[in-house]
C-alpha positions in Angstrom: 0.0 -0.1 0.0 3.1 2.3 0.1 1.7 4.5 -2.6 2.7 7.5 -0.4 6.5 7.0 -0.6 8.1 10.4 -1.3 4.7 12.0 -1.6 2.6 14.6 0.1 -1.2 14.4 0.6 -2.9 17.6 -0.5 -6.5 18.0 -1.4 -7.1 14.2 -1.3 -4.4 13.4 -3.7 -0.9 11.9 -3.3 1.6 14.1 -5.3 5.2 14.8 -5.5 6.5 17.8 -3.3 7.1 20.9 -5.3 10.8 20.6 -4.8 10.9 17.1 -6.0 13.2 16.3 -3.1 13.0 13.5 -0.6 14.5 12.5 2.7 15.8 9.0 3.8 13.8 6.8 6.2 16.1 5.2 8.6 15.7 1.9 10.6 17.0 2.8 14.1 17.4 -1.0 14.8 20.2 -1.4 12.3 21.0 2.0 10.8 19.8 1.1 7.3 17.8 3.2 4.9 14.4 1.5 4.0 12.4 4.1 2.3 12.0 7.8 1.3 9.6 10.5 2.4 8.8 13.8 0.7 10.8 16.8 1.7 7.9 19.3 1.9 8.5 23.0 1.6 6.6 26.3 2.2 5.0 25.9 -1.2 3.5 22.5 -0.2 2.3 23.9 3.1 0.7 26.8 1.3 -1.1 24.5 -1.2 -2.2 22.3 1.8 -3.6 25.2 3.8 -5.5 26.4 0.7 -6.9 23.0 0.1 -8.0 22.8 3.8 -9.7 26.2 3.6 -11.5 25.2 0.4 -12.8 22.1 2.3 -14.1 24.4 5.0 -15.8 26.7 2.5 -17.2 23.7 0.7 -18.5 20.2 1.4 -16.8 19.7 4.8 -18.1 23.0 6.2 -21.6 21.8 5.5 -21.2 18.2 6.9 -23.3 17.8 10.0 -21.8 16.4 13.2 -23.4 13.0 13.1 -21.8 12.4 9.6 -18.5 13.6 10.7 -18.7 11.1 13.5 -19.5 8.3 11.1 -16.5 9.1 9.0 -14.2 9.1 12.1 -15.6 5.7 13.1 -15.2 4.3 9.7 -11.5 5.4 9.9 -11.2 3.8 13.2 -12.4 0.4 11.8 -9.9 0.7 8.8 -7.1 1.2 11.2 -8.1 -2.0 13.0 -8.4 -3.9 9.7 -4.8 -2.9 8.9 -3.5 -3.5 12.5 -0.8 -5.9 11.6 0.6 -3.7 8.8 0.6 -0.6 10.9 2.1 -2.5 13.8 5.1 -3.5 11.8 5.4 -0.1 10.1 5.4 1.7 13.5 7.8 -0.8 15.0 10.4 -0.4 12.2 10.0 3.3 11.8 10.3 4.3 15.4 12.3 1.3 16.7 9.7 0.3 19.4 9.0 -3.3 20.3 6.2 -5.0 18.4 4.0 -5.3 21.4 4.3 -1.6 22.2 3.6 -0.7 18.6 0.5 -2.8 18.6 -0.8 -1.0 21.6 -0.3 2.4 19.7 -2.3 1.1 16.7 -5.2 0.1 18.9 -5.0 3.4 20.8 -5.1 5.3 17.5 -8.2 3.5 16.4 -9.8 4.0 19.9 -9.3 7.8 19.5 -11.2 7.9 16.3 -13.8 5.7 17.7 -14.2 7.8 20.8 -14.3 11.1 18.9 -16.5 9.7 16.3 -19.1 9.0 19.1 -18.7 12.4 20.6 -19.1 14.5 17.3 -22.8 15.2 17.9 -22.6 15.5 21.7 -20.7 18.7 22.2 -23.5 21.1 22.9 -23.9 24.9 23.4 -26.1 26.3 26.1 -28.7 28.9 26.8 -27.9 31.7 29.2 -30.4 33.6 31.4 -30.2 37.3 30.5 -32.4 40.4 30.3 -36.2 40.3 30.1 -37.1 40.0 26.4 -33.8 38.4 25.4 -32.8 34.7 24.6 -29.1 34.2 24.7 -27.3 31.0 23.4 -24.0 29.8 22.6 -22.6 27.6 19.7 -19.3 25.8 19.4 -17.8 26.2 16.0 -14.6 25.0 14.4 -11.6 27.4 14.2 -11.2 26.5 10.5 -7.8 25.3 9.3 -5.8 23.7 12.1 -2.1 23.0 11.9 -0.6 20.0 13.6 3.1 19.3 14.3 3.7 15.9 15.8 6.9 14.2 17.0 8.4 10.8 16.0 8.0 8.9 19.2 4.2 8.2 19.1 3.0 9.1 15.7 -0.1 7.0 15.7 -1.3 8.0 19.2 -0.6 11.6 18.7 -2.4 11.6 15.3 -5.4 10.1 17.0 -5.6 12.6 19.9 -4.9 15.7 17.8 -6.3 15.1 14.4 -9.2 13.1 15.8 -10.2 15.9 18.1 -9.8 18.6 15.4 -11.9 16.8 12.7 -14.7 16.0 15.3 -15.3 19.7 15.7 -15.3 20.3 12.0 -11.9 21.7 11.4 -9.8 20.9 8.3 -6.3 19.8 9.1 -2.7 20.2 7.9 -0.3 17.7 9.5 3.5 17.9 9.6 4.7 14.5 11.0 8.2 14.1 12.5 10.7 13.7 9.7 12.3 10.7 11.7 9.2 8.7 11.6 6.4 9.7 9.2 5.3 6.2 7.7 2.2 5.4 9.8 1.1 9.1 9.6 1.0 8.8 5.9 -0.8 5.4 6.0 -3.5 7.0 8.2 -3.9 9.7 5.6 -4.5 7.0 3.0 -7.0 5.2 5.2 -8.8 8.5 5.7 -9.1 8.8 1.9 -10.6 5.3 1.8 -13.0 6.2 4.7 -14.4 9.0 2.5 -13.3 12.2 4.0 -13.8 15.0 1.5 -10.7 16.3 -0.3 -8.7 18.8 1.7 -10.0 17.7 5.1 -6.8 16.0 6.0 -3.6 17.1 4.4 -0.1 15.7 5.3 3.2 17.5 4.3 6.3 15.5 5.6 9.5 17.4 5.7 12.1 19.1 7.9 10.9 21.1 10.9 12.9 24.2 9.9 11.2 24.2 6.4 7.8 22.6 6.4 7.2 22.9 10.1 8.3 26.6 10.1 6.1 27.4 7.2 3.1 25.9 8.9 3.4 27.8 12.2 3.9 31.0 10.4 1.1 30.6 7.9 -1.7 33.2 8.2 -4.3 30.9 7.1 -3.9 28.5 10.0 -6.3 29.4 12.9 -5.2 27.0 15.5 -1.8 25.3 16.1 -1.3 22.0 18.0 2.4 21.1 18.8 3.8 18.2 20.6 7.6 18.3 21.1 10.5 20.0 23.0 10.1 22.9 25.3 12.4 25.0 23.1 10.6 24.5 19.9 7.2 24.9 21.6 8.3 28.5 22.6 9.1 29.2 19.0 5.6 27.8 18.0 3.9 30.1 20.5 5.8 33.2 19.3 4.9 32.5 15.7 1.3 31.9 16.6 1.2 35.2 18.6 2.1 37.1 15.4 -1.2 35.8 13.9 -3.1 35.9 17.1 -4.2 32.2 17.0 -4.5 29.9 19.9 -2.0 27.0 20.5 -2.1 23.7 22.2 1.4 22.8 23.5 2.3 19.3 24.8 5.9 19.7 25.7 8.6 17.9 27.8 8.3 16.3 31.2 10.4 15.0 34.1 7.6 13.1 35.7 7.9 11.7 39.3 6.4 8.7 41.0 6.3 9.2 44.7 6.3 6.0 46.9 5.3 6.1 50.5 6.1 3.4 53.1 2.6 1.9 53.1 2.5 1.4 49.3 1.7 -2.0 47.8 5.2 -2.6 46.3 4.2 -5.7 44.5 1.6 -3.7 42.6 3.9 -0.7 42.2 7.0 -2.4 40.9 5.9 -3.2 37.2 4.7 0.5 36.9 7.9 1.9 38.4 10.0 0.1 35.8 7.7 0.2 32.7 6.8 3.8 33.0 10.5 4.7 32.9 11.6 2.4 30.0 8.6 2.3 27.7 9.6 3.3 24.1 13.2 3.2 25.6 12.3 6.2 27.7 11.3 8.4 24.6 8.1 9.4 26.1 7.2 12.9 27.3 5.2 11.5 30.2 7.9 8.9 31.2 8.2 8.5 34.9 11.9 9.2 35.0 12.2 10.2 38.6 11.5 8.0 41.6 11.0 9.6 45.0 10.8 7.0 47.8 10.2 7.2 51.5 13.5 6.5 53.4 12.2 3.7 55.5 11.6 1.5 52.5 14.2 3.1 50.2 16.8 0.3 50.5 14.3 -2.5 50.1 12.8 -0.9 47.0 16.1 -0.1 45.4 17.1 -3.8 45.7 13.9 -4.9 44.2 14.2 -2.5 41.4 17.8 -3.4 40.7 16.7 -7.0 40.2 14.2 -6.0 37.6 16.5 -3.6 35.7 19.2 -6.4 35.5 16.6 -8.6 33.7 15.7 -5.9 31.1 16.8 -6.8 27.4 17.3 -4.4 24.6 17.4 -5.3 20.9 15.8 -4.8 17.5 12.2 -3.8 17.3 11.2 -7.1 15.8 12.8 -9.1 18.6 10.0 -7.6 20.8 12.0 -7.2 23.9 11.8 -4.7 26.8 13.3 -1.9 24.8 14.2 -1.3 21.2 16.7 1.3 20.0 16.6 5.1 20.4 15.4 6.9 17.3 18.7 8.1 16.0 22.5 8.2 16.5 22.0 11.9 17.7 19.6 10.8 20.4 21.8 8.0 21.4 24.8 10.3 21.8 22.7 12.8 23.8 21.5 10.1 26.3 25.0 8.7 26.6 26.4 12.2 27.5 23.9 12.4 30.5 25.0 8.9 31.6 28.7 9.7 31.3 28.3 12.8 33.2 26.4 10.9 36.0 29.3 8.4 36.1 31.9 11.2 36.1 30.1 12.9 39.0 30.3 9.7 40.9 26.6 8.9 41.0 25.5 5.4 42.0 24.6 3.2 38.9 22.5 0.7 40.9 21.8 -1.6 37.9 21.4 -1.7 34.2 19.9 -3.9 31.5 21.6 -5.8 28.8 21.9 -5.2 25.0 21.5 -8.5 23.2 24.6 -9.9 21.5 22.8 -10.1 18.1 21.7 -6.4 18.1 23.3 -4.8 15.1 26.2 -2.6 16.0 24.7 0.1 13.8 21.7 0.3 15.9 21.0 3.0 18.4 21.1 0.9 21.6 21.6 2.0 25.2 21.1 0.1 28.4 18.2 0.8 30.7 19.7 2.2 33.9 18.8 2.7 37.5 20.6 5.5 39.2 20.1 5.8 42.9 20.8 8.6 45.5 20.6 11.2 42.8 21.0 14.7 44.1 17.7 16.6 43.3 19.7 19.4 41.5 21.7 17.1 39.2 21.0 17.1 35.5 19.7 13.5 35.4 17.1 14.6 38.0 16.2 17.9 36.4 16.4 17.6 32.5 14.5 15.4 30.2 16.9 12.8 28.9 14.5 11.0 26.5 16.1 7.7 27.4 15.6 4.7 29.7 17.2 6.2 32.7 15.4 6.2 36.1 16.8 8.6 38.8 15.9 7.6 42.4 16.1 9.6 45.5 14.8 9.2 49.2 12.6 11.5 51.2 11.9 11.7 54.8 8.6 13.6 55.1 5.4 14.3 53.1 6.5 17.9 52.9 9.9 16.9 51.4 8.2 14.4 49.0 6.0 17.2 47.6 9.0 19.6 47.3 11.0 17.0 45.4 8.0 16.2 43.1 7.6 19.8 42.2 11.3 20.5 42.1 11.7 20.7 38.3 10.5 23.2 35.7 8.2 20.5 34.2 4.7 19.5 35.2 3.2 16.8 33.0 2.2 13.7 34.9 2.9 12.3 38.3 2.3 9.2 40.3 1.5 8.6 44.0 1.7 5.3 45.8 0.1 5.0 49.0 -2.9 3.3 50.7 -3.7 6.3 53.0 -6.7 7.8 51.4 -6.3 11.3 53.0 -2.7 11.5 52.0 -3.7 10.5 48.4 -5.9 13.6 48.0 -3.6 15.8 50.0 -0.5 15.1 48.0 -2.4 14.9 44.7 -3.7 18.5 45.2 -0.3 19.8 46.0 1.7 18.3 43.2 1.8 20.5 40.2 1.1 18.5 37.1 -1.6 18.1 34.5 -2.4 14.5 35.5 -2.0 12.7 38.8 -2.3 8.9 39.0 -2.8 7.3 42.4 -1.7 3.6 42.7 -1.3 3.3 38.9 0.4 5.2 36.2 -0.9 5.9 32.7 -4.3 4.4 33.2 -4.0 2.3 30.0 -3.7 5.1 27.6 -6.7 7.1 28.9 -8.2 8.2 25.7 -11.1 9.7 27.7 -8.8 11.6 30.2 -7.8 15.3 29.6 -3.9 15.3 29.1 -1.5 18.2 29.1 0.9 20.0 31.3 1.7 23.1 33.5 4.9 25.0 33.7 7.3 24.2 31.0 5.3 21.1 30.0 2.9 23.2 28.1 -0.7 24.3 28.2 -4.0 23.4 26.7 -5.4 19.9 26.8 -5.7 16.9 24.5 -7.9 13.7 25.0 -11.3 13.5 26.3 -14.1 16.2 25.8 -11.6 18.9 27.0 -9.8 18.6 23.7 -12.9 19.2 21.8 -13.4 22.5 23.6 -9.9 23.4 22.6 -10.5 22.6 18.9 -13.5 24.8 18.8 -14.5 28.4 19.5 -17.6 29.7 21.5 -20.0 32.0 19.7 -22.5 33.9 21.7 -25.8 34.9 20.1 -28.2 37.3 21.8 -31.7 37.7 20.4 -33.9 40.5 21.5 -37.5 39.4 20.9 -39.5 41.5 23.4 -41.7 40.2 26.1 
């Protein structure tokens, strides 16, 4: 089905980019090139925005919510019909183990299913006002929405951003991450097959400094959704300000899990490990900090060390605990943090193993547990985007909260305790967009509003909250007399 190799999707048609140039698609498991994607430019972005606006002015702008919902649900069904193909494509492109890639495919389908069912259920309201007046509100689409997504979870992020935007009647222009665009392109093809009108869903792969930069500065884009680094998020927000358009920013994280002495450690252990190494740690919401009550610190560190030593790393299709990092550049970045930790004398408590048959050209690093990390150290403060868990003890609830809030980020946090009063007390004091108590991640949580505070961004994706962000409120006041 790879009819989209080297192509852009504009106005319902696969076509060559205006420059005629392409970019290599690299397999992070072995460093080989296995395809090409289009190198889109500002000209392609302009054509895509025009096509999206034409869709808004035409058939799509007149499509009623229930029909939009049916199209979204049809797309969901098509994604599941191609589950195996999408799983293999996502695993190879991103480097994540097959099991994790399959979860992403199902999550993507679930987003479109959820939003398809919600399309005709986002209502306005009537507002009591002056005698002789009736006042009501409508929720209307922004118009053309621009979406820039990263390479680490293409399918899931397409579902939660494109799904939400289409539900509310917007027309979309997507710039996927240049390191991993394959499944984004395939979802675009499946959207064509589902029957979305031309121009509703446009995709322009390419470099961030070219296609991405053109999209965030385009005056025809009326809402921007960006998932990525805090540094680039600031540039997106600055560009949006010049056109006075709203933005949704889902940025970095340094998420903590706080473990109190009364926690169920048997239940907690799998979450403490998996939440730090999933997708080889290349997850904005990765629980990369572990804050443990002193009285159980040694016990938990020993248990975690045993589990980290059992972790195995290898090619995506081996379906081990971790695959490779996305690129040599990302591998070098993570290794610099690890080398600095070693040079500073930090305690490397345990690490996993890279399998002997893992290709030398792959971007592999060992999952690593570092204990007794000073709260101010870089591995406790900065987003590594690798499978490194930084652990530190605390002596009081006050100290635990201070440590949890002690970074510039605030995306997700976890609390492990069986004390009901403490659960709510600490959850209210931790500054993050999501707080999980005695669990972490809630199985994807399509229905749960997701987003950050502080340098982790603003605005919300997932759930009905996303639909409010992808629409604008119009107030209509009618004077009809008494």
